[in-house]
C-alpha positions as CSV (number, residue, x, y, z in Angstrom):
1,M,-112.4,-31.1,-49.7
2,R,-110.8,-33.7,-50.8
3,F,-111.5,-36.6,-49.3
4,L,-109.7,-40.3,-49.3
5,L,-111.1,-43.8,-47.8
6,L,-107.9,-45.9,-47.2
7,T,-108.9,-49.3,-46.6
8,G,-107.6,-52.7,-47.0
9,L,-106.1,-56.3,-45.8
10,S,-104.5,-56.1,-42.6
11,G,-101.0,-56.0,-42.7
12,A,-100.7,-54.6,-46.0
13,G,-99.6,-51.2,-45.3
14,K,-102.0,-49.3,-44.3
15,T,-100.4,-47.3,-41.0
16,S,-96.9,-46.4,-43.5
17,A,-99.6,-44.9,-46.1
18,I,-101.4,-43.1,-43.3
19,R,-98.3,-41.9,-42.1
20,Y,-97.0,-40.9,-45.6
21,F,-100.1,-39.1,-46.0
22,E,-99.4,-37.3,-43.2
23,D,-95.6,-36.3,-44.4
24,L,-97.2,-34.8,-47.3
25,G,-99.4,-32.6,-45.3
26,A,-102.5,-34.2,-45.6
27,F,-104.4,-34.6,-42.0
28,C,-105.4,-38.1,-41.0
29,V,-107.2,-40.2,-38.9
30,D,-106.6,-43.8,-38.7
31,N,-109.1,-46.7,-37.9
32,L,-112.6,-44.2,-37.8
33,P,-115.8,-46.0,-36.7
34,P,-117.7,-46.4,-40.4
35,M,-120.8,-44.9,-39.1
36,M,-118.6,-41.6,-38.7
37,I,-117.7,-41.4,-42.1
38,V,-120.5,-38.7,-43.0
39,R,-120.4,-36.9,-40.0
40,F,-116.8,-36.5,-40.0
41,M,-116.5,-34.9,-43.2
42,E,-119.3,-32.5,-42.3
43,A,-117.1,-31.6,-39.3
44,C,-114.5,-31.1,-41.9
45,E,-116.2,-29.0,-44.6
46,K,-117.1,-26.7,-41.2
47,S,-113.5,-26.6,-39.7
48,S,-110.4,-24.1,-40.9
49,L,-108.4,-27.2,-42.8
50,R,-106.5,-26.0,-45.0
51,V,-105.0,-29.4,-46.8
52,P,-104.4,-31.1,-50.0
53,L,-106.3,-34.1,-48.9
54,V,-108.3,-35.5,-45.8
55,A,-107.4,-39.1,-45.0
56,F,-109.2,-41.8,-43.3
57,A,-108.5,-45.1,-42.7
58,V,-111.6,-47.8,-42.0
59,D,-111.7,-51.1,-41.5
60,V,-112.1,-54.6,-39.9
61,R,-110.9,-53.2,-37.0
62,S,-113.6,-51.7,-36.2
63,G,-114.7,-55.2,-34.9
64,A,-119.0,-55.7,-35.3
65,F,-119.7,-51.9,-36.4
66,F,-117.5,-53.1,-40.1
67,D,-119.7,-53.9,-43.0
68,A,-118.2,-53.6,-46.5
69,N,-121.4,-53.0,-47.7
70,A,-122.5,-50.6,-45.9
71,I,-119.4,-48.7,-46.3
72,C,-120.5,-49.4,-50.4
73,K,-123.3,-47.1,-49.7
74,T,-122.0,-44.7,-47.4
75,I,-119.3,-43.7,-50.2
76,L,-122.7,-43.6,-52.8
77,E,-123.8,-41.4,-50.2
78,T,-121.5,-38.8,-49.4
79,Q,-121.1,-37.9,-53.1
80,S,-124.6,-37.9,-53.6
81,L,-124.2,-35.2,-50.9
82,G,-121.5,-33.2,-53.0
83,Y,-118.1,-34.3,-51.3
84,R,-115.2,-35.9,-53.0
85,L,-114.3,-38.9,-51.4
86,E,-112.2,-41.4,-53.0
87,T,-111.3,-44.9,-52.4
88,L,-107.8,-46.9,-51.7
89,F,-107.6,-49.9,-51.2
90,L,-104.0,-51.8,-49.9
91,E,-103.6,-55.6,-50.2
92,A,-100.8,-58.0,-50.5
93,S,-100.4,-62.0,-51.0
94,D,-101.3,-64.4,-48.2
95,D,-97.6,-65.9,-47.5
96,V,-96.4,-61.7,-47.3
97,L,-98.9,-61.0,-45.2
98,V,-98.1,-64.1,-42.9
99,S,-94.2,-63.4,-42.9
100,R,-95.3,-59.8,-41.7
101,Y,-97.2,-61.0,-38.8
102,K,-94.9,-63.4,-37.6
103,E,-92.2,-60.7,-37.7
104,T,-94.0,-58.3,-35.7
105,R,-95.7,-61.3,-33.2
106,R,-98.7,-59.1,-33.8
107,E,-102.4,-60.3,-33.5
108,H,-104.2,-60.5,-37.2
109,P,-107.7,-58.3,-35.9
110,L,-109.9,-61.2,-36.9
111,A,-107.8,-64.1,-35.2
112,N,-109.5,-64.9,-32.0
113,G,-107.9,-67.6,-30.2
114,T,-110.2,-70.3,-32.6
115,V,-109.4,-69.0,-36.3
116,S,-105.8,-69.7,-37.6
117,L,-103.6,-66.7,-39.1
118,T,-104.2,-68.1,-42.6
119,E,-108.1,-68.4,-42.0
120,A,-108.4,-65.1,-40.4
121,I,-106.6,-63.4,-43.6
122,A,-109.1,-65.6,-46.0
123,D,-112.1,-64.4,-44.3
124,E,-110.8,-60.7,-44.5
125,R,-110.1,-60.8,-48.1
126,N,-114.1,-62.3,-48.3
127,M,-115.3,-59.3,-46.0
128,L,-113.7,-56.8,-48.1
129,Q,-114.5,-57.5,-51.5
130,P,-117.2,-55.6,-52.0
131,L,-114.9,-52.1,-51.0
132,R,-112.2,-54.1,-53.4
133,E,-114.1,-53.5,-56.3
134,T,-115.3,-50.1,-56.2
135,A,-111.9,-48.5,-55.3
136,N,-110.0,-45.8,-57.2
137,Y,-107.0,-47.0,-56.5
138,L,-105.9,-50.3,-55.8
139,I,-101.6,-50.9,-55.0
140,D,-100.2,-54.4,-54.6
141,T,-97.7,-54.1,-51.6
142,T,-96.1,-57.5,-52.1
143,G,-92.4,-57.1,-52.9
144,L,-92.9,-53.1,-53.1
145,R,-90.4,-51.5,-51.3
146,T,-90.6,-48.3,-49.3
147,K,-89.4,-46.2,-52.0
148,A,-91.8,-47.4,-54.8
149,L,-94.9,-47.7,-52.0
150,Q,-94.3,-44.0,-51.5
151,K,-94.0,-42.9,-55.4
152,Q,-97.7,-44.7,-55.8
153,L,-98.9,-42.5,-52.8
154,Q,-97.7,-39.5,-53.7
155,Q,-99.3,-39.5,-57.1
156,I,-102.8,-40.2,-55.9
157,V,-102.4,-36.9,-53.6
158,Q,-101.0,-35.5,-56.9
159,A,-103.9,-36.6,-58.9
160,G,-106.4,-34.6,-57.0
161,E,-104.9,-31.4,-58.6
162,S,-106.3,-33.1,-62.3
163,A,-108.8,-31.1,-63.5
164,P,-112.6,-32.8,-62.7
165,E,-113.1,-32.9,-66.4
166,Q,-111.1,-35.6,-67.0
167,A,-112.2,-39.0,-67.8
168,P,-113.9,-40.6,-64.7
169,L,-111.9,-43.7,-65.6
170,R,-108.2,-43.7,-64.0
171,I,-106.2,-46.1,-65.6
172,E,-102.6,-48.1,-63.9
173,V,-100.2,-49.3,-66.6
174,M,-97.9,-51.8,-64.9
175,S,-94.7,-53.4,-66.1
176,F,-93.3,-56.7,-64.4
177,G,-91.8,-60.3,-65.0
178,F,-93.5,-63.6,-64.7
179,K,-91.0,-65.0,-62.7
180,R,-92.2,-63.1,-59.7
181,G,-95.7,-63.7,-60.0
182,L,-98.9,-61.9,-61.5
183,P,-99.9,-58.2,-60.2
184,R,-103.1,-59.1,-58.0
185,Q,-104.8,-56.1,-59.0
186,A,-104.4,-56.3,-62.8
187,D,-108.0,-57.0,-65.1
188,L,-106.3,-57.0,-68.4
189,V,-102.8,-59.1,-68.1
190,F,-100.6,-59.1,-71.5
191,D,-97.3,-60.9,-72.0
192,V,-95.0,-59.8,-74.5
193,R,-92.6,-62.3,-74.0
194,F,-92.5,-63.4,-77.7
195,L,-91.0,-60.2,-78.4
196,P,-86.6,-60.6,-79.2
197,N,-85.7,-59.9,-75.3
198,P,-82.5,-56.8,-74.8
199,F,-81.2,-58.9,-71.7
200,Y,-79.4,-61.0,-74.5
201,I,-77.2,-58.3,-76.0
202,P,-74.2,-57.3,-74.3
203,E,-74.6,-53.6,-74.8
204,L,-78.4,-53.6,-73.6
205,C,-78.8,-55.9,-70.8
206,R,-78.2,-53.3,-68.2
207,H,-80.2,-50.9,-69.1
208,S,-84.0,-51.1,-68.9
209,G,-87.0,-50.0,-70.9
210,L,-86.6,-46.3,-70.1
211,D,-83.7,-46.2,-71.8
212,A,-83.5,-44.9,-75.4
213,D,-81.6,-47.9,-77.1
214,V,-83.7,-50.2,-75.6
215,R,-86.9,-48.4,-75.9
216,D,-85.7,-48.2,-79.4
217,F,-84.5,-51.7,-80.1
218,V,-88.0,-52.9,-78.2
219,M,-90.5,-50.7,-80.1
220,K,-89.1,-50.8,-83.9
221,H,-89.7,-54.1,-83.9
222,P,-92.1,-54.9,-86.4
223,A,-93.9,-57.8,-83.8
224,T,-94.0,-55.0,-81.3
225,E,-95.4,-52.3,-84.0
226,A,-98.2,-55.1,-84.6
227,F,-99.1,-56.1,-81.3
228,M,-99.4,-52.2,-80.4
229,G,-101.7,-51.8,-83.4
230,H,-103.6,-54.7,-82.0
231,I,-103.7,-53.4,-78.3
232,T,-104.4,-49.6,-79.1
233,E,-107.1,-50.7,-81.3
234,L,-108.4,-52.7,-78.5
235,L,-108.3,-50.4,-76.0
236,D,-110.2,-48.0,-78.2
237,F,-113.0,-50.2,-78.1
238,L,-112.8,-51.2,-74.5
239,L,-112.5,-47.9,-72.2
240,P,-115.6,-46.1,-73.4
241,H,-117.8,-49.6,-72.4
242,Y,-115.4,-49.4,-69.3
243,V,-116.3,-45.5,-68.4
244,E,-120.4,-46.5,-69.8
245,E,-120.3,-48.8,-67.4
246,G,-119.7,-47.4,-64.3
247,K,-116.3,-48.4,-64.3
248,H,-113.4,-45.6,-62.4
249,R,-110.1,-48.0,-62.4
250,L,-108.7,-50.0,-64.2
251,A,-105.3,-52.4,-64.0
252,I,-103.4,-53.2,-67.3
253,A,-100.2,-55.4,-66.2
254,I,-97.3,-55.8,-69.7
255,G,-95.3,-59.1,-68.4
256,C,-91.7,-60.0,-69.5
257,T,-89.5,-62.7,-68.0
258,G,-87.8,-60.3,-65.5
259,G,-89.7,-56.5,-65.8
260,A,-86.9,-54.4,-67.1
261,H,-86.5,-54.8,-70.7
262,R,-89.8,-55.5,-73.1
263,S,-92.5,-55.0,-70.7
264,V,-91.3,-51.4,-69.1
265,A,-90.8,-50.5,-73.0
266,I,-94.1,-50.9,-73.8
267,T,-95.6,-49.9,-70.6
268,E,-94.5,-46.2,-71.2
269,A,-95.7,-46.6,-74.8
270,I,-99.4,-47.6,-73.9
271,A,-99.1,-44.8,-70.9
272,A,-98.5,-42.3,-73.2
273,F,-100.9,-43.6,-76.2
274,L,-104.0,-43.9,-73.7
275,R,-103.1,-39.9,-71.5
276,E,-103.6,-39.1,-75.5
277,R,-106.9,-40.6,-75.2
278,G,-107.6,-37.9,-72.5
279,Y,-107.1,-40.6,-69.7
280,Q,-105.4,-40.2,-66.3
281,V,-102.8,-42.9,-66.3
282,D,-100.3,-43.9,-64.2
283,A,-97.2,-45.8,-65.4
284,N,-95.6,-48.4,-62.6
285,H,-92.5,-50.9,-63.0
286,R,-93.1,-53.2,-60.5
287,D,-90.0,-55.2,-60.0
288,L,-87.4,-52.6,-62.3
289,D,-85.6,-51.9,-58.7
290,L,-85.1,-55.4,-58.3
291,E,-83.7,-56.4,-61.6
292,Q,-81.3,-53.8,-61.6
293,A,-80.2,-54.9,-58.1
294,H,-80.2,-58.0,-59.4
295,W,-77.7,-56.9,-61.9
296,L,-75.8,-55.3,-59.7
297,E,-74.6,-58.5,-57.0
298,K,-74.3,-60.6,-59.9
299,P,-71.3,-58.0,-62.0
300,D,-69.6,-61.0,-64.1
301,T,-72.5,-63.3,-64.8
302,M,-73.8,-60.7,-67.9
């Protein structure tokens, strides 16, 4: 039986994630007290449940029962007992979290009347840091549309079908646009704005890095060929060391100006390279939908 511990910042989308996991056929429990984790997993194993995933949310709503370091130890304990437990951590920027709380008019679990909302968010980030550092999956929902979030959650469910013999390091390669900010979850960030930009070529500007014409334009440039040689050599050196050190999640971010052309093409190329090396890889394009929507809004300027 496969278990997923869902945690993260309040307001980052844990409730939406739980509901979508249920839609995918998972058995879900929200706000499970941390001291019940092992007993809950034991009960599920002994039950007649036949589901692709058992997901349970654990977070600061548990109040005095919540201790991130203790939960990390519990996770290790369950794994030593032979359970298959992974962790998904959801987060978002402070501005987005504040905006979401203002929209819903709900109180933050750590805002007790003497602490402001921004202070409560900062306190929660500090409390959750141990879980964030050890998470198998990390999703930043800042600017992430519902469909894009659901796609990433579906990939997590489908990842359970992967053979356990695969490399333990799971890698996310994402494209993004610098004009919308750096991805918070990125471990490695590469800037490809030095490459020629297809945006300024009329026949290419409305196509993305997923289209063959843009992909060929980007990938066949001499500077791109040199860059790919350097980055693949770097990754060949780094990844075995990450695996040896025990790291099981790595986020690689590739950025260009808007996040639709150069970064998308190179993200796909790096993801393909890593899959050939036997790693479990997800390729995501954070800002592609936003850029394409922007193109439709301004049809006369391109």
